[in-house]
N, C-alpha and C positions, 0 to 999 in steps of 0.2 A: 778359173784356176783357184784351187783351194790352198789351204795352208801348206807351207813347205814340209816335205818329208825329211827325215834325218839324212837320207841319201842325197837329196837335192842340196841341202845345206853343206854336206861334206864336199860335194863336187864344187860348189861355189868357193869354198875355202881354198881349194886347190887351184882353181883357175883365176881367182881374183888377185890383183896386185896389191891391194890394201884392204884393211878392215872396212874402210869407208866404201869401197866398191861393194862389199858384201851387204852393207847396210842399205846402200842405194838400190841394189837389185831387189832386196827384200821389200823395200818401200814401194818400188814400182809394181811389184807383183800384187801388192795390197791395194793399189790405187783403183778407184772406181768412179764412174760418172764424169761430169764436167765436160761433156763432148763439145758443146757449143764454144766454150772458152778455149779448149785446145784446138778446135778447128780454126778459130780466128788467129790464134798464135801461130799455127803451122802455116796458114795462108800468108801471114805477114812475113815469116822467114823465107818462104818460097817465092815471094814476089807476086803471088796471085791476088794480093790485096794491097791497096795503098795505105792500110793501117800500119802505123809504126809505134803508137803509144796505146797500150791496153790498160784500162782501169778495171780492177776487180775489187768489189766492195761488198761487205756484209758483216753481220755481228760476230762476236767471238765464238769460236767453236764451229764455224761453217766450213773450215778446211782451206782457208786462204794460203796458209804457209805450205800445206801439203800440195796444193795446186802449183805454187811457185817451184817447189822442189821437183815436181813432175816436169814442168816446163824447162827447168834447168837441165834435167837429165836428157830430155829430148833434144835440146839444142846442142848439148855437149856430144851426144851420140852422132849428131849430124856435122860435127866439126866446127861448131860456133864457139867463140870465146864467151864464157858466161861469168857474170859477176852478181852475187847475191848480197844485198845490204839489208840490215835491220834498222828501221827508223828509230827504234827505242834505244839504240846504242850510238846514235849519231847526234852530235851537237847541232841543233836546228839553226844553223847559220851557213852562209855560203862557204866560208872557210872550213867549217866543220864537215860539210858534205864533201867538198873537194878532197880534203884529207882522207876521209873514209873511202871515197871512190878510188883515189890513187893507191891507197894501201891495199885495196882489194884487186887492183890491176887494171882499172879503167884508165885509158890514156887518151888524150886528145892529140891525135897525130894524123898526118897525112896518110892516105891509103897506102902509099908506097912504103911507108915506114913500118907497116904491120908485118908480123911474122907470117910465114906461110900457113901456120896452123890456124891463124885467125882471119884468113882472107874472106871467109864467109860473112864476117861481121861480128858484132858484139851484141849479146843480149844482157841488158841491165835489168835486174829484178830488185825491186825495193819493197820489202815487207814492212808492216807497221807504218804506212804512209801517213796515217792520221797524226803521228807524232811530229811530222815535218810541216805542219800547216803554216808555220811562221815564214817558211821559205818557199811556199808553193808558187808564189808569183815569180820569184827569181829562177826557180827550176823551169817554169814555163817560158819565161822571157829570155833567159840566158843559157842555162846549162843544157837543157834538152836540145834546143836548136843548134848547139855547137857540136852535137854528135854527127857521125857519118850518116849519109842518107839511107844506107841499108840497115843500120842498127835498129834494134827493137827494144823498147822500154816497156816494162810491166810494173805498174804501181798498184799495190794491194793495201787496202786499209778498211777501216770500219765505216768511214763516211763516203758518200758519193763525191765525185770530183766537183771542184768549184765550177760555177757557171761558165767562166771564161774558157775552160777546156772544151765546152760543148757548143758555145754560141759564137765564138770567133770563127769567121768563114775559113781561115786557114787551118786552124786546129780541128775544126769539125770534119775535115777531109781525112785526117790521119789518126783520129782518136776513136777507139771503140770502148764502150762502157758495158760491163757485165756485172749486174747484181748477182751475188752468190746466195742462193737459197737452200732449202732443205733438199735432200736426196729423195728421188721417187722410191716407190716400194721395191721396184726391181733392183735398183742400185743399192738400196739399203740391205736387201737380202743378200746381194752379192758381197757387200762389205763384210757382213757377218760370216758368210761362208768362207771367204778368204782369210778371215781371222780365226778360223778353226772352230766356230760354233756348230755344234751338232744340229742336224736338220730338225729334230723334234723341238728344239728350244728356240729356233729362230723366230717363229711366229709370235711367241710371247715377247721377245725382245724387240721385235719390229713395232709392236703396239706401244711399248714403253718409250722407245727411242724416237718414234715419229719423224724419222728422216733427218734428225739432227746428227751430223757426222761425229762430233765429239762425244755426244751421249751414246751413240751406237758403239763407238770404239771402247768407251769405258764399260758399257754393258758386256761387250764381248770379252774384255779382260776379266770382268767379274765371273762370267760363265766359265772361262777357261780355268779359273781358280776353284771351280766347284760350286759356286754360288750363282744359281740362275734365279734372279729375283722375280717375285710375283708383282711387286709394285716398286715405285721409286723409293718408298719409305724403307725398303729393305737394303738400300745402298746409300746411306747418308753421305759417305765420302764422295760419291758421284754428284750428289746435289751440291755439296760444297764447292766442288771444282766448277760445275756449271754456273753457279751463282758468281763465283769469282770472275769467271770469263765474262759474264754479262755485265757485272758492275764496273769492269775496266772500261766499258763504253762511256761511262759518265765522266765528263770533263771537270766537274766541280761538285761540291756538296749539294748545291741547289739542284743540279741535274740528277743527282742520286736521290734526293728527296722527291723530285718529280717522277722518277722511275718507280719509286716505292708507292707513290700516290696512284699511278696508273695501274700498278700491279694489284692494288687492293680495291680501288674504286671500280664500280660497274661501268661508269661513264665519266671520263675525265674531261672537265671543261677548263677554260682559262680562268674562270672565276674560282673554281676549286683550287687550282694551282696557286692563285694569289693567297689563299689561306695557308698553304703549306710551304711555299717558297718565296712569298712576298713580291718584291719589285722585280724579281727575275722571272716572273710568270710568263711573259711574252717570249723571252728567249728560250725557256725550257719547253714551252708549248711547241715552238717551231722545231726544236731538237727532237722532241718525242714524235712529232708527225713524220719525221724522216726515218724513224726506226723501222726496220723491215718487219718486226714482229708486232707493230701497232697498226690497227685499222682505223681509218678516219670514217666515222659514221655521222649521220645527221645529228648535230648537237654536241658532238664530242669525240673523244678517242677511247678505244678499248683495245686491250691486248688481244692478239689473235689466239684463240683457244679452240680446242676441239672437244666437243661434248657428245661422244657417241652414247646416247641413252640406251638402257636396256629395260624396256617396259616390263611391268610385272614385278618379278622378284629381283631385278637388277639393283645393285647398290652403287649409287653415285653421289657426288657431293651436292649440296644445295647451291643455289645461285649466289653469285657475289652480290653484296648489297652495299651501296654507298650511303652511309648514314649522314644526313645533313647535320651541319654544325648546330649545337645547342644554342638557345637564346642566352644573352649575357648573364641572366640570373639563374640559368639552369646548371645544376652542379654536375650533371652527367658528362663525361668526356665524349668527344667525337670518336666514333668507332667505325672502321671500315674492315670488312672481313670477307674472305672467301677461302674455303678449303681447296686443296688440290683435287683434281679430277678423280683420283683413286681413293678418296676417303669414303667411309661408309655413309650411307644416306640415300635418299630418294633419287630418281633419275634427274639429272640437271639438264636444262636446255636454256639457252640464252635466246629467247624469241626475237625474231627480227622486228616485231612490233609489239607494243604492249608494255607499259610500265605501271607498277602499282601506284595508285593515287586514291585520295579520299573519294568516296562515292558521293555523287551529286543526288539531289532529290529524285531525278528521273531514274537514276540507276537503282535506287532503293525501291522505287515502285515496280521496276522490272523484276527485281529479286523477289518481292512479295508475290508478284503475279506468277512466278515460277513455282509457287508453293505446293499445297497438298496434291493437286492434280498431277504433278510430275512425279509422284511417288510410285507410279506404275510405269513399267517399260512401255515406251512408245507413246505415252500420253502427250497430247499437244502436237500441232503440226510442226514439221521440221523448220519451217521458216520462223515460227514463233520462238523455237528453242534457240535458233541462231541469233535472232534479234534480241530475245529476252536474256539469253546468255547462260541458263543453268541446265545442267544435265538432268535427265528424268529421275535420277537417284539422288539429286542434290540434298534433299532433306531426309532421306532414309525413312520415309513413312509420314503419315499424317500428324502423329503426335509431335515429332521433331519439327515438322513444318509449322505447326501452330505455335510452338515455343519460339521459333525463329521470328515469325511474324510479330509476335507480341514484343520481343526484344527490339525489333526494328522500330516499332511504334514508340516504345518507352525511351530507348537510347539510340536515336537515328544516326548519330555522328561518328560512330566507331567502326564503320565499314570501309574496307579498302577493296578496290576492284581493279582487275586488269582487263583492258579493252583492246580488241583487235579490230580489223576491218569488218569482222562478222558480228561484232557486238561484245557483250561481256563474256570473257573467256574463263574467268576465275575470280574468286573473292575470298576475303577473310573478315571475320567479325570479332571484335575484341570488346571485353567488358571490363571497366575499371570499377571495382567495388571499394567502398560502399557507393551504391548508385542512388539509394533512396527509393528504388523501385520495388514493388511487391513481387516482381519476378525473381528476386533473389531467393525467396522462399518457394516459389512455384516451379522453378526450373530445377529438376532433380540433380543435374550436373553441377550447377552453380551452388546449390544448397550443400551438396556433399563436399565441394571444395572449401567453402567457407567453414563448414564444421571441422574439416581437417585442419585448417589454419587455426581455429579457435582452440583445439585440443593439443596442437603441436607447438606453435609459436605464434601467438595472436598478433594481429596487426595492431599497432599502437596508435594513439590519437594523431591524426594527420597523415597516416600511412595509407597506401592503396594496394589493392591486390589486383593484378592483371590476369584475366582469363581469356585465352584465345578459344572462343566457344564454337565457331563454325569455320571450316575451311573446305572449299570444294572447287572443282573445275568442270568445264563443259563436258569433256569426253570421258574422263576416267575417275570422276569423283575425287577422292583424296589422293589418288595416284597421278592425277593429271599434272603435267608440267606447269600449268598456270596456277594450279592450287599450290604447288611447291613455291612458285614465284610469289604469289600473293601472301601466303602464310609466312614464308621466310623473311621477306623484306619488311613487311609491316611489323612483324614481331621484333626483329632486330632493331628497327628504328625505335620502337617503344622501349625496349630493354635499355637502349643506350642513351635515350634522351628524356625519359620520364622518371620521376622519383617513385620507385616501386619498392614495396616490401617483399612481395612474392610475385612470381610469374608462373602461370599454369597454361598448358596446352592440352586440349582434349581431342582425341582421335579414336575412331572406331576401327581403323585399319592398322592395328598395332604391329602386325607382321611386317608391314611395309615401313612404318615409321620408327620402330624400335632402334634399328642401327643409327638412324639420324640423331635421335636424342641421346643415345649412348655416346656418340661422338661429341655432342654439345655439352655433355656432363649433366643433363637433366635426368632426375630419377623418376621412374614410374612410381607414383605415390598412391594411386587409387584405381580400382576397377569398378565401374558403375553400370548397372543395367538401366538404361534410360526408359525403356518401355518393354512390356512383355513381348517376347518374340523378336526383339531387335538385337543387333550385335552389341556386345558389351563395349563400353567406352573406357579407354585407358587414358588416364590423366598423368602427364609428366610435369614436374615442378622444380623450382629452385627458389631458395630463400636468399634474396640479394643482400640481406643484412649480414648473412654469414659468409657469403661468397659474392662480393660486390662485382659490379660490371667491369671495373678496370682489371680486377684479378681474372675475371672470366675471359676478357679480351686477350690478356697475356697468355692464358691457357690455350686459347684458340690459335694464337700465333705459334705457340710451341707445337701444337698438334698438326699444324700445317706441314711441319717438317718431320715430326716423329710418327704421325699416324696414330697417336694414343687415343684411347677410348675410356669410357667409364666415368663415374662421378669423380669430382675433384678430391684429391687426398685430404684426409682429416687435418693434416698439418697446415693446409692452406685455408682452413675455415676459421672464421672469427668466432669468439665465444657467443653463446646464445644471446639474443638481443635483450637489453634491459627494459623493464617496464618504465612508464613515464615517472612513476614515483621513485623507483629504484635509481633511475638516471639522475633525478634531482638530488637524491642523497649522495650519489657518487660525485656529482659536481661540487657539492659542499665539502665533502671529504677531500677532494683534490685541491680545492682552494686552501684548505688548512695545511696541506702538505706541499704547496706549490714550490717551495725551495728545498724539499727533501726528495731527491730523485729516486731513492730506494723505495720510499713509501708510495710515491706517485706511480712508479712502474709496477708495483704490486697491487694497485687499486683496481676497482671494477671498471674504470674507464679505459684501461689498457685493452687494445684490440677492437675498440669501437672505431667509428669513422674519424674520431678526433685525433687518433695517433696510435702508432704501434709501439712506441717507447716513451720514456719519461720526457725527453726533449721535445718530441712532437706534441705530446699532451700539453706541456707547459706553454709551448708556442701558441697552440690553438686557444687556450684559455686567456692568455694575455692579449692576443689579437682581438678576441671577442670583447674583452674589457675596453680595449682601445677604441673599438667601434662605438661604444656608448657616447663618445664625445660628439657624435653627429646628431644626438637626440636632444630634445628639450631638457635642460638641466643635466644633460649627459656629462658635461665636464666635471660637475660636482660628484656624480656617481662614480665616474672613473677615478677621480682623486681619492675617494673613500676606499675603493678596491685596491688602489695602488698602495696606500698607506697601511692597509690592513693585511694584504696578502703578498703583493709583488715586492715592494720595498717596505716590509712590515715594521711598524713601530713595536716596541717591547710589549705593549698592552693596548687594548682597545681604548682605554682612557687616554693613554699617551697619543694615540692616533687622532682622537677627537681634539685633543689640545693642539697638536701640530696643525690640524686643519682649521682651527679656530671655530669649532662647532660645539654647541651644547651637547652633552653626551646623549640625551634623548633624541635630538635631531640626527646626530651621527648614527645611532642605532636604526633609526627609521630609514635613513639614506642607505645604510648597509644592507638592510633587508630587501629594499627595492633593487639595489644594484645586483645582488645575488640572483634575485628573480629574473632580472633582465638578461643577465649573462646566461643563466640556465635556459631561458627560452631561446636565446640566440643559438646556443650550442645544440639544443634539441632540434631546431630546424635543420641544422647540419646533419645531425644523426639520422633523421628520417628522410633526408634527401631533398627538402624544399628550399635549401639555401646552400651556398658554397661554403666550404671550409675556409675560415678566415686566413688570410695570408700572414 
């Protein structure tokens, strides 16, 4: 049955006794699916089943309330008395529940005292049962047993019933439990049709809604308003409603943090939860395991997601990556990131086996063995390719293979591999420059990248340049899902945990990877011909000093919802990085104006890692001075800085007198103290130390 016609609505308005009747009839015509739950309910009322208590449970938006309303309508049409209670509106106490039940018309009376209209019995429906957990035991032990034998009780909530409902021999005979899941494709299409969605638009909405009743209803409403979205990013209001429905499941802030962890991490373990929710990790872990949208896999939990890849020209998001926590002295924040399925980028797949890991010596030998001979189609026996792991095009020719083999020899520890039951399925190789290797000059890609850095924004002393030089998979070279996995996860881990000035990624398949890096905000900075007759290599890059990793993670979080693409806006970029000498001059100037916020805010240090405004800059400098106290003679150096700049004496001579130092000794200590603070702040600026608290 499709959407109501004006004539049908007009007829109902004439025949209905109240507006509520019109609403109920329209609601029933729109109802789809849930046949098993309704069959159990009908059998209970008809006496064909001993079941008298039905539990319906599932996450928000699954249609629990809609199902209860359909059950109420069926029972009322059959002459049963029906009472519908909302657990969120009831005081969770025995008295509160009794008062709500009595106000709604539930009475504990002998059968003879019932009116003729209710001789079939009473159906008690309780929505939002998760809100009544405090009185679950009382309801099971006292209230429900006091009802008449033919009465039927339906309890709907987000949590499964307590074990006592299912394990007690008595209750086990009369209780039926129905987890409420997504609608199948037929029922989903029926829902859209009944909502009035035109047939040509239904398939698109089916893919977006994926059987989620609330999502489908909201998409249908959007379509009826003239907006048939191509992706969920086109309907941000829908996303907000779905998120609100999901977050209502979380009973505490710790549970909400656990939910956020599971949403972002590729694999959620109890150890990971201890880092995000602390001592509540065990409780939150158990709660997450019970979520219907969470899958328990070997080693941890993952959200149930669908990744229908479209090989070749398809555009899908990269895989989720859980970035391990940084070491205590590592300044980079922990980052966990995954875009939505409909983001631009390569095909995503979450392989059943295979996790990127550092290559072992045996893996590197296999990669080298897959070298120049695999540059021809069909080279090498199939068994060797499966065992050795690399596609016949993995090196794209002898010249590339020779470069790769020399890098593996010079810098063997920068390879990440994905292994499956068949062997190596994909790999990524990173270079951190400067390496001290002659290959920096002999590899045309690396040489071109370093030349670009030198003429654009040179790396400063102590800074490193990260180059993802090789990425490949067994079957489809750079389009292989295992290439996406190896390249994405290993790169994001490096970006979020290593002190880097620049990151670059080199790919020959620009048609495939362009949308991916456009989404990540990486600019194409170079096109290089590695060897005559070979495809041109496109290099994408980002200067982390101008757009730091924390700002990048914030941008990715925003793009998960907005679907934005392109480089970060200029307003989000920091000023060009200062050279080491210019940085030292800037620190000296800032010390002179430490108590002049206007001068400090207008100085060259503003916009560096040390702070975005005068208050942050001052705090960073003072904290660095305070840290000198832990060094040999550090107390004396700190005191000199304090009396000269922080709580400054009128003159340096006066400062020396207050400190009890000869003026020459004072000047010597002052020069050393400034040098020490400058070095400490420089380490923060280039990312090798944390910003002082």
